[in-house]
PQR file with spaces between the fields and no chain letter, atoms N, CA, C, O and H, PARSE charges and radii, in Angstrom:
ATOM       1  N    MET     1      61.459    2.591  -15.302 -0.4000 1.5000
ATOM       2  CA   MET     1      61.472    1.688  -14.116 -0.0000 2.0000
ATOM       3  C    MET     1      60.605    1.648  -13.804  0.5500 1.7000
ATOM       4  O    MET     1      59.712    2.494  -13.839 -0.5500 1.4000
ATOM       5  N    VAL     2      60.640    0.009  -13.155 -0.4000 1.5000
ATOM       6  CA   VAL     2      59.337   -1.144  -13.038 -0.0000 2.0000
ATOM       7  C    VAL     2      58.743   -1.512  -12.319  0.5500 1.7000
ATOM       8  O    VAL     2      59.626   -1.956  -11.584 -0.5500 1.4000
ATOM       9  H    VAL     2      61.366   -0.679  -13.126  0.4000 1.0000
ATOM      10  N    THR     3      57.766   -1.759  -11.789 -0.4000 1.5000
ATOM      11  CA   THR     3      57.104   -1.352  -10.277 -0.0000 2.0000
ATOM      12  C    THR     3      56.233   -2.833  -11.119  0.5500 1.7000
ATOM      13  O    THR     3      55.631   -2.829  -12.193 -0.5500 1.4000
ATOM      14  H    THR     3      57.050   -1.398  -12.386  0.4000 1.0000
ATOM      15  N    LYS     4      56.503   -4.182   -9.990 -0.4000 1.5000
ATOM      16  CA   LYS     4      56.188   -5.707  -10.450 -0.0000 2.0000
ATOM      17  C    LYS     4      55.007   -5.645   -9.574  0.5500 1.7000
ATOM      18  O    LYS     4      54.986   -4.652   -8.847 -0.5500 1.4000
ATOM      19  H    LYS     4      56.992   -4.184   -9.118  0.4000 1.0000
ATOM      20  N    THR     5      54.020   -6.460   -9.463 -0.4000 1.5000
ATOM      21  CA   THR     5      52.442   -6.670   -8.377 -0.0000 2.0000
ATOM      22  C    THR     5      52.618   -7.860   -9.344  0.5500 1.7000
ATOM      23  O    THR     5      53.084   -8.222  -10.425 -0.5500 1.4000
ATOM      24  H    THR     5      54.036   -7.267  -10.053  0.4000 1.0000
ATOM      25  N    GLY     6      51.758   -8.326   -7.949 -0.4000 1.5000
ATOM      26  CA   GLY     6      51.351   -9.926   -8.610 -0.0000 2.0000
ATOM      27  C    GLY     6      52.845  -10.765   -7.689  0.5500 1.7000
ATOM      28  O    GLY     6      53.835  -10.411   -7.049 -0.5500 1.4000
ATOM      29  H    GLY     6      51.379   -8.033   -7.071  0.4000 1.0000
ATOM      30  N    GLU     7      51.987  -12.425   -8.289 -0.4000 1.5000
ATOM      31  CA   GLU     7      53.012  -13.426   -7.669 -0.0000 2.0000
ATOM      32  C    GLU     7      53.008  -14.356   -8.187  0.5500 1.7000
ATOM      33  O    GLU     7      51.936  -14.876   -8.499 -0.5500 1.4000
ATOM      34  H    GLU     7      51.183  -12.713   -8.809  0.4000 1.0000
ATOM      35  N    GLY     8      54.140  -14.901   -8.466 -0.4000 1.5000
ATOM      36  CA   GLY     8      53.869  -16.295   -9.686 -0.0000 2.0000
ATOM      37  C    GLY     8      55.316  -16.724  -10.172  0.5500 1.7000
ATOM      38  O    GLY     8      56.389  -16.192   -9.888 -0.5500 1.4000
ATOM      39  H    GLY     8      55.010  -14.478   -8.213  0.4000 1.0000
ATOM      40  N    LYS     9      55.007  -18.089  -11.173 -0.4000 1.5000
ATOM      41  CA   LYS     9      56.442  -18.054  -11.814 -0.0000 2.0000
ATOM      42  C    LYS     9      56.302  -18.397  -13.115  0.5500 1.7000
ATOM      43  O    LYS     9      57.268  -19.006  -13.575 -0.5500 1.4000
ATOM      44  H    LYS     9      54.135  -18.521  -11.403  0.4000 1.0000
ATOM      45  N    ASP    10      55.163  -18.142  -14.040 -0.4000 1.5000
ATOM      46  CA   ASP    10      54.863  -17.587  -15.204 -0.0000 2.0000
ATOM      47  C    ASP    10      54.691  -16.939  -15.455  0.5500 1.7000
ATOM      48  O    ASP    10      54.427  -16.401  -14.380 -0.5500 1.4000
ATOM      49  H    ASP    10      54.379  -17.647  -13.666  0.4000 1.0000
ATOM      50  N    MET    11      54.489  -15.975  -16.394 -0.4000 1.5000
ATOM      51  CA   MET    11      54.658  -14.402  -17.167 -0.0000 2.0000
ATOM      52  C    MET    11      53.328  -13.684  -16.934  0.5500 1.7000
ATOM      53  O    MET    11      53.311  -12.502  -16.590 -0.5500 1.4000
ATOM      54  H    MET    11      54.704  -16.412  -17.267  0.4000 1.0000
ATOM      55  N    LYS    12      51.964  -14.556  -17.164 -0.4000 1.5000
ATOM      56  CA   LYS    12      50.902  -14.171  -16.844 -0.0000 2.0000
ATOM      57  C    LYS    12      50.177  -14.258  -15.737  0.5500 1.7000
ATOM      58  O    LYS    12      48.953  -14.131  -15.728 -0.5500 1.4000
ATOM      59  H    LYS    12      51.977  -15.516  -17.443  0.4000 1.0000
ATOM      60  N    SER    13      50.965  -14.507  -14.611 -0.4000 1.5000
ATOM      61  CA   SER    13      50.297  -13.939  -13.130 -0.0000 2.0000
ATOM      62  C    SER    13      51.348  -12.590  -12.584  0.5500 1.7000
ATOM      63  O    SER    13      51.244  -12.199  -11.422 -0.5500 1.4000
ATOM      64  H    SER    13      51.959  -14.611  -14.618  0.4000 1.0000
ATOM      65  N    ILE    14      52.409  -11.906  -13.602 -0.4000 1.5000
ATOM      66  CA   ILE    14      52.500  -10.943  -13.112 -0.0000 2.0000
ATOM      67  C    ILE    14      52.273   -9.647  -13.459  0.5500 1.7000
ATOM      68  O    ILE    14      51.718   -9.830  -14.543 -0.5500 1.4000
ATOM      69  H    ILE    14      52.494  -12.224  -14.546  0.4000 1.0000
ATOM      70  N    LYS    15      52.287   -9.154  -13.397 -0.4000 1.5000
ATOM      71  CA   LYS    15      51.998   -7.107  -13.791 -0.0000 2.0000
ATOM      72  C    LYS    15      52.627   -6.520  -13.101  0.5500 1.7000
ATOM      73  O    LYS    15      52.485   -6.261  -11.906 -0.5500 1.4000
ATOM      74  H    LYS    15      52.738   -9.005  -12.516  0.4000 1.0000
ATOM      75  N    ASP    16      54.039   -6.035  -14.423 -0.4000 1.5000
ATOM      76  CA   ASP    16      54.008   -4.493  -14.459 -0.0000 2.0000
ATOM      77  C    ASP    16      54.355   -3.622  -15.536  0.5500 1.7000
ATOM      78  O    ASP    16      54.398   -3.786  -16.755 -0.5500 1.4000
ATOM      79  H    ASP    16      54.155   -6.245  -15.394  0.4000 1.0000
ATOM      80  N    THR    17      54.674   -2.319  -14.522 -0.4000 1.5000
ATOM      81  CA   THR    17      54.469   -1.172  -15.186 -0.0000 2.0000
ATOM      82  C    THR    17      55.430   -0.099  -15.354  0.5500 1.7000
ATOM      83  O    THR    17      56.266    0.339  -14.563 -0.5500 1.4000
ATOM      84  H    THR    17      54.640   -2.185  -13.532  0.4000 1.0000
ATOM      85  N    PHE    18      55.124    0.261  -16.629 -0.4000 1.5000
ATOM      86  CA   PHE    18      56.671    0.516  -17.346 -0.0000 2.0000
ATOM      87  C    PHE    18      56.306    2.045  -17.121  0.5500 1.7000
ATOM      88  O    PHE    18      55.212    2.609  -17.166 -0.5500 1.4000
ATOM      89  H    PHE    18      54.445   -0.095  -17.271  0.4000 1.0000
ATOM      90  N    TRP    19      57.462    2.484  -16.886 -0.4000 1.5000
ATOM      91  CA   TRP    19      57.221    4.126  -16.536 -0.0000 2.0000
ATOM      92  C    TRP    19      58.591    4.638  -16.743  0.5500 1.7000
ATOM      93  O    TRP    19      59.669    4.322  -16.241 -0.5500 1.4000
ATOM      94  H    TRP    19      58.350    2.026  -16.849  0.4000 1.0000
ATOM      95  N    LEU    20      58.213    5.606  -17.712 -0.4000 1.5000
ATOM      96  CA   LEU    20      58.354    6.840  -18.030 -0.0000 2.0000
ATOM      97  C    LEU    20      59.698    7.184  -17.134  0.5500 1.7000
ATOM      98  O    LEU    20      59.641    7.370  -15.919 -0.5500 1.4000
ATOM      99  H    LEU    20      57.337    5.863  -18.120  0.4000 1.0000
ATOM     100  N    ASP    21      61.698    7.278  -18.408 -0.4000 1.5000
ATOM     101  CA   ASP    21      62.202    7.207  -17.293 -0.0000 2.0000
ATOM     102  C    ASP    21      61.899    8.908  -16.429  0.5500 1.7000
ATOM     103  O    ASP    21      60.862    9.490  -16.750 -0.5500 1.4000
ATOM     104  H    ASP    21      61.744    7.127  -19.396  0.4000 1.0000
ATOM     105  N    GLY    22      62.489    9.335  -15.774 -0.4000 1.5000
ATOM     106  CA   GLY    22      62.169   11.206  -14.899 -0.0000 2.0000
ATOM     107  C    GLY    22      61.242   11.056  -15.180  0.5500 1.7000
ATOM     108  O    GLY    22      61.499   11.242  -16.370 -0.5500 1.4000
ATOM     109  H    GLY    22      63.332    8.863  -15.513  0.4000 1.0000
ATOM     110  N    TRP    23      59.576   10.728  -15.189 -0.4000 1.5000
ATOM     111  CA   TRP    23      58.686   11.534  -14.880 -0.0000 2.0000
ATOM     112  C    TRP    23      58.574   11.495  -13.497  0.5500 1.7000
ATOM     113  O    TRP    23      59.124   10.617  -12.831 -0.5500 1.4000
ATOM     114  H    TRP    23      59.367   10.577  -14.223  0.4000 1.0000
ATOM     115  N    ASP    24      57.747   12.588  -12.906 -0.4000 1.5000
ATOM     116  CA   ASP    24      58.212   13.090  -10.902 -0.0000 2.0000
ATOM     117  C    ASP    24      56.532   13.399  -11.267  0.5500 1.7000
ATOM     118  O    ASP    24      56.503   14.122  -12.264 -0.5500 1.4000
ATOM     119  H    ASP    24      57.301   13.301  -13.446  0.4000 1.0000
ATOM     120  N    GLY    25      55.437   13.149  -10.882 -0.4000 1.5000
ATOM     121  CA   GLY    25      54.328   12.834  -11.148 -0.0000 2.0000
ATOM     122  C    GLY    25      52.545   12.908  -10.183  0.5500 1.7000
ATOM     123  O    GLY    25      52.298   12.319   -9.131 -0.5500 1.4000
ATOM     124  H    GLY    25      55.461   12.562  -10.072  0.4000 1.0000
ATOM     125  N    LYS    26      51.977   13.439  -10.651 -0.4000 1.5000
ATOM     126  CA   LYS    26      50.623   12.866  -10.116 -0.0000 2.0000
ATOM     127  C    LYS    26      50.348   11.952  -11.384  0.5500 1.7000
ATOM     128  O    LYS    26      51.176   12.078  -12.286 -0.5500 1.4000
ATOM     129  H    LYS    26      52.178   13.918  -11.506  0.4000 1.0000
ATOM     130  N    CYS    27      48.993   10.772  -11.658 -0.4000 1.5000
ATOM     131  CA   CYS    27      48.533   10.395  -12.107 -0.0000 2.0000
ATOM     132  C    CYS    27      47.363    9.307  -11.637  0.5500 1.7000
ATOM     133  O    CYS    27      47.108    8.885  -10.509 -0.5500 1.4000
ATOM     134  H    CYS    27      48.321   10.669  -10.926  0.4000 1.0000
ATOM     135  N    HIS    28      46.683    8.980  -13.055 -0.4000 1.5000
ATOM     136  CA   HIS    28      45.590    8.677  -12.950 -0.0000 2.0000
ATOM     137  C    HIS    28      45.514    6.774  -13.717  0.5500 1.7000
ATOM     138  O    HIS    28      46.663    6.337  -13.651 -0.5500 1.4000
ATOM     139  H    HIS    28      46.890    9.323  -13.972  0.4000 1.0000
ATOM     140  N    SER    29      44.837    6.014  -14.159 -0.4000 1.5000
ATOM     141  CA   SER    29      44.127    5.190  -15.144 -0.0000 2.0000
ATOM     142  C    SER    29      43.824    5.199  -15.890  0.5500 1.7000
ATOM     143  O    SER    29      42.742    4.679  -15.615 -0.5500 1.4000
ATOM     144  H    SER    29      43.903    6.369  -14.213  0.4000 1.0000
ATOM     145  N    GLY    30      43.765    5.413  -17.157 -0.4000 1.5000
ATOM     146  CA   GLY    30      43.802    5.774  -18.398 -0.0000 2.0000
ATOM     147  C    GLY    30      42.862    5.420  -19.252  0.5500 1.7000
ATOM     148  O    GLY    30      41.886    6.168  -19.284 -0.5500 1.4000
ATOM     149  H    GLY    30      44.643    5.836  -17.380  0.4000 1.0000
ATOM     150  N    PHE    31      42.861    4.783  -19.740 -0.4000 1.5000
ATOM     151  CA   PHE    31      42.443    3.348  -21.437 -0.0000 2.0000
ATOM     152  C    PHE    31      43.012    2.069  -21.551  0.5500 1.7000
ATOM     153  O    PHE    31      44.036    2.028  -22.234 -0.5500 1.4000
ATOM     154  H    PHE    31      43.654    4.175  -19.714  0.4000 1.0000
ATOM     155  N    TYR    32      42.621    1.024  -21.067 -0.4000 1.5000
ATOM     156  CA   TYR    32      42.612   -0.220  -20.832 -0.0000 2.0000
ATOM     157  C    TYR    32      43.013   -0.726  -22.678  0.5500 1.7000
ATOM     158  O    TYR    32      42.192   -0.399  -23.535 -0.5500 1.4000
ATOM     159  H    TYR    32      41.790    1.057  -20.513  0.4000 1.0000
ATOM     160  N    TYR    33      44.099   -1.386  -23.036 -0.4000 1.5000
ATOM     161  CA   TYR    33      44.733   -1.348  -24.539 -0.0000 2.0000
ATOM     162  C    TYR    33      44.851   -2.959  -24.919  0.5500 1.7000
ATOM     163  O    TYR    33      45.928   -3.513  -24.698 -0.5500 1.4000
ATOM     164  H    TYR    33      44.766   -1.651  -22.340  0.4000 1.0000
ATOM     165  N    ARG    34      43.560   -3.848  -25.590 -0.4000 1.5000
ATOM     166  CA   ARG    34      44.577   -5.187  -24.610 -0.0000 2.0000
ATOM     167  C    ARG    34      45.587   -5.934  -26.265  0.5500 1.7000
ATOM     168  O    ARG    34      45.014   -5.963  -27.354 -0.5500 1.4000
ATOM     169  H    ARG    34      42.685   -3.398  -25.769  0.4000 1.0000
ATOM     170  N    ASN    35      46.150   -6.130  -26.200 -0.4000 1.5000
ATOM     171  CA   ASN    35      47.222   -6.375  -27.421 -0.0000 2.0000
ATOM     172  C    ASN    35      47.472   -7.903  -26.759  0.5500 1.7000
ATOM     173  O    ASN    35      47.240   -8.438  -25.674 -0.5500 1.4000
ATOM     174  H    ASN    35      46.615   -6.106  -25.316  0.4000 1.0000
ATOM     175  N    ASN    36      48.345   -8.466  -28.597 -0.4000 1.5000
ATOM     176  CA   ASN    36      48.263   -9.685  -28.057 -0.0000 2.0000
ATOM     177  C    ASN    36      49.328  -10.559  -27.599  0.5500 1.7000
ATOM     178  O    ASN    36      49.188  -11.770  -27.429 -0.5500 1.4000
ATOM     179  H    ASN    36      48.534   -8.032  -29.478  0.4000 1.0000
ATOM     180  N    ILE    37      50.731   -9.702  -27.345 -0.4000 1.5000
ATOM     181  CA   ILE    37      51.879   -9.644  -27.041 -0.0000 2.0000
ATOM     182  C    ILE    37      51.955  -10.445  -26.647  0.5500 1.7000
ATOM     183  O    ILE    37      52.643  -10.943  -27.539 -0.5500 1.4000
ATOM     184  H    ILE    37      50.845   -8.718  -27.483  0.4000 1.0000
ATOM     185  N    GLY    38      51.868  -11.092  -26.064 -0.4000 1.5000
ATOM     186  CA   GLY    38      51.949  -12.888  -25.268 -0.0000 2.0000
ATOM     187  C    GLY    38      51.796  -13.455  -25.874  0.5500 1.7000
ATOM     188  O    GLY    38      51.898  -14.670  -25.698 -0.5500 1.4000
ATOM     189  H    GLY    38      51.310  -10.688  -25.340  0.4000 1.0000
ATOM     190  N    GLN    39      51.418  -12.838  -27.086 -0.4000 1.5000
ATOM     191  CA   GLN    39      50.744  -14.756  -28.681 -0.0000 2.0000
ATOM     192  C    GLN    39      52.242  -14.599  -29.164  0.5500 1.7000
ATOM     193  O    GLN    39      53.110  -15.466  -29.268 -0.5500 1.4000
ATOM     194  H    GLN    39      51.336  -11.851  -27.229  0.4000 1.0000
ATOM     195  N    SER    40      52.297  -13.207  -29.435 -0.4000 1.5000
ATOM     196  CA   SER    40      53.262  -13.347  -30.257 -0.0000 2.0000
ATOM     197  C    SER    40      55.060  -14.019  -29.426  0.5500 1.7000
ATOM     198  O    SER    40      55.822  -14.738  -30.073 -0.5500 1.4000
ATOM     199  H    SER    40      51.592  -12.503  -29.350  0.4000 1.0000
ATOM     200  N    ILE    41      55.382  -13.524  -27.863 -0.4000 1.5000
ATOM     201  CA   ILE    41      56.345  -13.935  -27.666 -0.0000 2.0000
ATOM     202  C    ILE    41      56.963  -15.242  -27.909  0.5500 1.7000
ATOM     203  O    ILE    41      58.123  -15.472  -28.249 -0.5500 1.4000
ATOM     204  H    ILE    41      54.764  -12.940  -27.338  0.4000 1.0000
ATOM     205  N    GLU    42      55.853  -16.191  -27.645 -0.4000 1.5000
ATOM     206  CA   GLU    42      55.189  -17.260  -27.161 -0.0000 2.0000
ATOM     207  C    GLU    42      55.209  -18.484  -28.579  0.5500 1.7000
ATOM     208  O    GLU    42      55.277  -19.700  -28.758 -0.5500 1.4000
ATOM     209  H    GLU    42      54.911  -16.004  -27.369  0.4000 1.0000
ATOM     210  N    GLU    43      55.073  -16.910  -29.537 -0.4000 1.5000
ATOM     211  CA   GLU    43      55.209  -17.923  -31.183 -0.0000 2.0000
ATOM     212  C    GLU    43      56.695  -18.055  -30.844  0.5500 1.7000
ATOM     213  O    GLU    43      57.312  -19.117  -30.767 -0.5500 1.4000
ATOM     214  H    GLU    43      55.017  -15.922  -29.392  0.4000 1.0000
ATOM     215  N    PHE    44      57.181  -16.830  -30.653 -0.4000 1.5000
ATOM     216  CA   PHE    44      58.874  -16.046  -31.165 -0.0000 2.0000
ATOM     217  C    PHE    44      59.402  -17.377  -30.434  0.5500 1.7000
ATOM     218  O    PHE    44      60.316  -17.980  -30.997 -0.5500 1.4000
ATOM     219  H    PHE    44      56.681  -15.967  -30.715  0.4000 1.0000
ATOM     220  N    GLU    45      59.078  -17.703  -29.656 -0.4000 1.5000
ATOM     221  CA   GLU    45      60.115  -18.198  -28.512 -0.0000 2.0000
ATOM     222  C    GLU    45      59.293  -19.977  -28.954  0.5500 1.7000
ATOM     223  O    GLU    45      59.484  -20.779  -28.040 -0.5500 1.4000
ATOM     224  H    GLU    45      58.335  -17.214  -29.198  0.4000 1.0000
ATOM     225  N    LYS    46      58.804  -20.332  -29.684 -0.4000 1.5000
ATOM     226  CA   LYS    46      59.338  -21.364  -30.597 -0.0000 2.0000
ATOM     227  C    LYS    46      59.541  -21.559  -31.834  0.5500 1.7000
ATOM     228  O    LYS    46      60.050  -22.558  -32.341 -0.5500 1.4000
ATOM     229  H    LYS    46      58.649  -19.681  -30.427  0.4000 1.0000
ATOM     230  N    LYS    47      59.237  -20.819  -32.246 -0.4000 1.5000
ATOM     231  CA   LYS    47      59.527  -20.285  -34.101 -0.0000 2.0000
ATOM     232  C    LYS    47      61.393  -20.313  -33.309  0.5500 1.7000
ATOM     233  O    LYS    47      62.099  -20.963  -34.081 -0.5500 1.4000
ATOM     234  H    LYS    47      58.824  -20.007  -31.834  0.4000 1.0000
ATOM     235  N    PHE    48      61.943  -19.974  -32.494 -0.4000 1.5000
ATOM     236  CA   PHE    48      63.297  -19.460  -32.760 -0.0000 2.0000
ATOM     237  C    PHE    48      64.056  -20.632  -31.776  0.5500 1.7000
ATOM     238  O    PHE    48      65.043  -21.336  -31.990 -0.5500 1.4000
ATOM     239  H    PHE    48      61.370  -19.446  -31.867  0.4000 1.0000
ATOM     240  N    ASN    49      63.232  -20.530  -30.712 -0.4000 1.5000
ATOM     241  CA   ASN    49      63.294  -22.200  -30.081 -0.0000 2.0000
ATOM     242  C    ASN    49      64.805  -20.278  -28.727  0.5500 1.7000
ATOM     243  O    ASN    49      65.935  -20.338  -28.241 -0.5500 1.4000
ATOM     244  H    ASN    49      62.431  -19.958  -30.538  0.4000 1.0000
ATOM     245  N    ARG    50      63.778  -19.164  -28.796 -0.4000 1.5000
ATOM     246  CA   ARG    50      65.068  -18.749  -27.469 -0.0000 2.0000
ATOM     247  C    ARG    50      64.292  -17.972  -26.489  0.5500 1.7000
ATOM     248  O    ARG    50      63.515  -17.066  -26.789 -0.5500 1.4000
ATOM     249  H    ARG    50      62.860  -19.116  -29.191  0.4000 1.0000
ATOM     250  N    LYS    51      64.577  -18.424  -25.182 -0.4000 1.5000
ATOM     251  CA   LYS    51      63.763  -17.620  -23.674 -0.0000 2.0000
ATOM     252  C    LYS    51      63.553  -15.923  -24.577  0.5500 1.7000
ATOM     253  O    LYS    51      64.466  -15.505  -25.290 -0.5500 1.4000
ATOM     254  H    LYS    51      65.208  -19.160  -24.938  0.4000 1.0000
ATOM     255  N    VAL    52      62.410  -15.229  -24.410 -0.4000 1.5000
ATOM     256  CA   VAL    52      62.606  -13.491  -24.404 -0.0000 2.0000
ATOM     257  C    VAL    52      62.479  -12.904  -22.761  0.5500 1.7000
ATOM     258  O    VAL    52      61.433  -12.394  -22.358 -0.5500 1.4000
ATOM     259  H    VAL    52      61.669  -15.569  -23.832  0.4000 1.0000
ATOM     260  N    VAL    53      63.182  -12.994  -22.262 -0.4000 1.5000
ATOM     261  CA   VAL    53      63.624  -12.250  -20.566 -0.0000 2.0000
ATOM     262  C    VAL    53      63.767  -10.949  -20.399  0.5500 1.7000
ATOM     263  O    VAL    53      64.341  -10.473  -19.419 -0.5500 1.4000
ATOM     264  H    VAL    53      64.031  -13.408  -22.590  0.4000 1.0000
ATOM     265  N    GLY    54      63.045   -9.967  -21.739 -0.4000 1.5000
ATOM     266  CA   GLY    54      62.767   -8.648  -21.464 -0.0000 2.0000
ATOM     267  C    GLY    54      61.736   -8.320  -22.286  0.5500 1.7000
ATOM     268  O    GLY    54      61.265   -9.236  -22.961 -0.5500 1.4000
ATOM     269  H    GLY    54      62.579  -10.354  -22.534  0.4000 1.0000
ATOM     270  N    ILE    55      61.261   -7.202  -22.392 -0.4000 1.5000
ATOM     271  CA   ILE    55      60.802   -5.855  -23.759 -0.0000 2.0000
ATOM     272  C    ILE    55      61.194   -4.617  -23.778  0.5500 1.7000
ATOM     273  O    ILE    55      60.822   -3.882  -22.863 -0.5500 1.4000
ATOM     274  H    ILE    55      61.643   -6.458  -21.844  0.4000 1.0000
ATOM     275  N    THR    56      62.163   -4.027  -24.989 -0.4000 1.5000
ATOM     276  CA   THR    56      62.702   -2.351  -25.025 -0.0000 2.0000
ATOM     277  C    THR    56      61.710   -1.587  -25.772  0.5500 1.7000
ATOM     278  O    THR    56      61.983   -1.539  -26.971 -0.5500 1.4000
ATOM     279  H    THR    56      62.465   -4.623  -25.733  0.4000 1.0000
ATOM     280  N    LEU    57      60.257   -0.752  -25.317 -0.4000 1.5000
ATOM     281  CA   LEU    57      59.558   -0.061  -25.897 -0.0000 2.0000
ATOM     282  C    LEU    57      60.092    1.053  -26.799  0.5500 1.7000
ATOM     283  O    LEU    57      61.293    1.259  -26.628 -0.5500 1.4000
ATOM     284  H    LEU    57      60.035   -0.790  -24.343  0.4000 1.0000
ATOM     285  N    ASP    58      59.715    1.543  -27.383 -0.4000 1.5000
ATOM     286  CA   ASP    58      59.963    2.614  -28.673 -0.0000 2.0000
ATOM     287  C    ASP    58      58.873    4.104  -28.322  0.5500 1.7000
ATOM     288  O    ASP    58      57.704    3.854  -28.617 -0.5500 1.4000
ATOM     289  H    ASP    58      58.739    1.376  -27.523  0.4000 1.0000
ATOM     290  N    ARG    59      58.977    4.805  -28.049 -0.4000 1.5000
ATOM     291  CA   ARG    59      57.732    5.355  -27.735 -0.0000 2.0000
ATOM     292  C    ARG    59      57.727    6.004  -28.462  0.5500 1.7000
ATOM     293  O    ARG    59      56.581    6.437  -28.582 -0.5500 1.4000
ATOM     294  H    ARG    59      59.926    5.008  -27.809  0.4000 1.0000
ATOM     295  N    GLU    60      59.242    6.995  -30.059 -0.4000 1.5000
ATOM     296  CA   GLU    60      58.649    7.269  -31.372 -0.0000 2.0000
ATOM     297  C    GLU    60      58.038    6.876  -32.102  0.5500 1.7000
ATOM     298  O    GLU    60      57.168    7.407  -32.792 -0.5500 1.4000
ATOM     299  H    GLU    60      60.173    6.643  -29.962  0.4000 1.0000
ATOM     300  N    GLY    61      58.599    5.361  -32.034 -0.4000 1.5000
ATOM     301  CA   GLY    61      56.993    4.470  -32.972 -0.0000 2.0000
ATOM     302  C    GLY    61      56.751    3.755  -32.680  0.5500 1.7000
ATOM     303  O    GLY    61      56.250    3.187  -33.650 -0.5500 1.4000
ATOM     304  H    GLY    61      59.306    4.929  -31.474  0.4000 1.0000
ATOM     305  N    TRP    62      56.653    2.798  -31.409 -0.4000 1.5000
ATOM     306  CA   TRP    62      55.896    2.204  -30.727 -0.0000 2.0000
ATOM     307  C    TRP    62      56.530    0.830  -31.045  0.5500 1.7000
ATOM     308  O    TRP    62      55.860   -0.093  -30.581 -0.5500 1.4000
ATOM     309  H    TRP    62      57.060    3.260  -30.621  0.4000 1.0000
ATOM     310  N    ASN    63      57.668    0.435  -31.728 -0.4000 1.5000
ATOM     311  CA   ASN    63      58.212   -0.669  -31.809 -0.0000 2.0000
ATOM     312  C    ASN    63      58.016   -1.049  -30.761  0.5500 1.7000
ATOM     313  O    ASN    63      57.552   -0.261  -29.937 -0.5500 1.4000
ATOM     314  H    ASN    63      58.213    1.184  -32.105  0.4000 1.0000
ATOM     315  N    VAL    64      58.338   -2.607  -30.343 -0.4000 1.5000
ATOM     316  CA   VAL    64      58.413   -3.619  -29.424 -0.0000 2.0000
ATOM     317  C    VAL    64      59.925   -4.651  -29.828  0.5500 1.7000
ATOM     318  O    VAL    64      60.184   -5.477  -30.704 -0.5500 1.4000
ATOM     319  H    VAL    64      58.715   -3.247  -31.012  0.4000 1.0000
ATOM     320  N    GLU    65      60.763   -3.989  -28.518 -0.4000 1.5000
ATOM     321  CA   GLU    65      61.617   -5.410  -29.874 -0.0000 2.0000
ATOM     322  C    GLU    65      62.625   -6.247  -27.908  0.5500 1.7000
ATOM     323  O    GLU    65      63.331   -6.007  -26.928 -0.5500 1.4000
ATOM     324  H    GLU    65      60.553   -3.318  -27.806  0.4000 1.0000
ATOM     325  N    PHE    66      61.790   -7.286  -28.702 -0.4000 1.5000
ATOM     326  CA   PHE    66      61.799   -8.298  -27.688 -0.0000 2.0000
ATOM     327  C    PHE    66      64.174   -9.217  -27.068  0.5500 1.7000
ATOM     328  O    PHE    66      65.117   -9.792  -27.612 -0.5500 1.4000
ATOM     329  H    PHE    66      61.217   -7.480  -29.498  0.4000 1.0000
ATOM     330  N    ILE    67      63.710   -8.591  -25.508 -0.4000 1.5000
ATOM     331  CA   ILE    67      65.728   -8.501  -25.402 -0.0000 2.0000
ATOM     332  C    ILE    67      65.340  -11.070  -25.334  0.5500 1.7000
ATOM     333  O    ILE    67      64.411  -11.831  -25.063 -0.5500 1.4000
ATOM     334  H    ILE    67      62.944   -8.124  -25.066  0.4000 1.0000
ATOM     335  N    LEU    68      66.508  -11.149  -25.694 -0.4000 1.5000
ATOM     336  CA   LEU    68      66.362  -13.030  -25.655 -0.0000 2.0000
ATOM     337  C    LEU    68      67.571  -13.034  -24.655  0.5500 1.7000
ATOM     338  O    LEU    68      68.424  -12.159  -24.510 -0.5500 1.4000
ATOM     339  H    LEU    68      67.263  -10.531  -25.914  0.4000 1.0000
ATOM     340  N    GLU    69      67.432  -14.278  -23.975 -0.4000 1.5000
ATOM     341  CA   GLU    69      68.827  -14.664  -22.878 -0.0000 2.0000
ATOM     342  C    GLU    69      70.250  -14.785  -24.102  0.5500 1.7000
ATOM     343  O    GLU    69      70.248  -15.045  -25.306 -0.5500 1.4000
ATOM     344  H    GLU    69      66.739  -14.989  -24.093  0.4000 1.0000
ATOM     345  N    ASP    70      70.962  -14.580  -23.486 -0.4000 1.5000
ATOM     346  CA   ASP    70      72.219  -14.961  -24.040 -0.0000 2.0000
ATOM     347  C    ASP    70      72.445  -16.242  -23.440  0.5500 1.7000
ATOM     348  O    ASP    70      72.443  -16.464  -22.229 -0.5500 1.4000
ATOM     349  H    ASP    70      70.963  -14.368  -22.509  0.4000 1.0000
ATOM     350  N    GLU    71      72.659  -17.157  -24.452 -0.4000 1.5000
ATOM     351  CA   GLU    71      72.959  -18.497  -24.519 -0.0000 2.0000
ATOM     352  C    GLU    71      73.981  -19.349  -24.100  0.5500 1.7000
ATOM     353  O    GLU    71      73.977  -20.470  -23.590 -0.5500 1.4000
ATOM     354  H    GLU    71      72.661  -16.976  -25.435  0.4000 1.0000
ATOM     355  N    LYS    72      75.688  -17.822  -24.740 -0.4000 1.5000
ATOM     356  CA   LYS    72      76.801  -18.451  -24.253 -0.0000 2.0000
ATOM     357  C    LYS    72      77.138  -17.873  -23.226  0.5500 1.7000
ATOM     358  O    LYS    72      78.336  -17.601  -23.153 -0.5500 1.4000
ATOM     359  H    LYS    72      75.691  -16.911  -25.154  0.4000 1.0000
ATOM     360  N    CYS    73      76.315  -17.500  -22.149 -0.4000 1.5000
ATOM     361  CA   CYS    73      76.426  -16.974  -20.914 -0.0000 2.0000
ATOM     362  C    CYS    73      75.522  -17.325  -19.894  0.5500 1.7000
ATOM     363  O    CYS    73      75.086  -16.670  -18.947 -0.5500 1.4000
ATOM     364  H    CYS    73      75.341  -17.721  -22.208  0.4000 1.0000
ATOM     365  N    GLN    74      75.261  -18.829  -20.378 -0.4000 1.5000
ATOM     366  CA   GLN    74      74.858  -19.989  -19.227 -0.0000 2.0000
ATOM     367  C    GLN    74      75.983  -21.316  -18.875  0.5500 1.7000
ATOM     368  O    GLN    74      75.690  -22.166  -18.033 -0.5500 1.4000
ATOM     369  H    GLN    74      75.615  -19.361  -21.147  0.4000 1.0000
């Protein structure tokens, strides 16, 4: 499940919270981890001329998959 907050048209102005599937319980803020995924996405889009429209996080290996816009469907 994804919770969206914020307004705006560019990705930097929207905050998404990704919840573990099936999890239902109480929680509170833990710690903040700053990463460079935004920079990685921008570099990928420029290098390969493709648009990243989503990400998948593999919790087992903590790998991130970029989901790309399908040019054939436009």
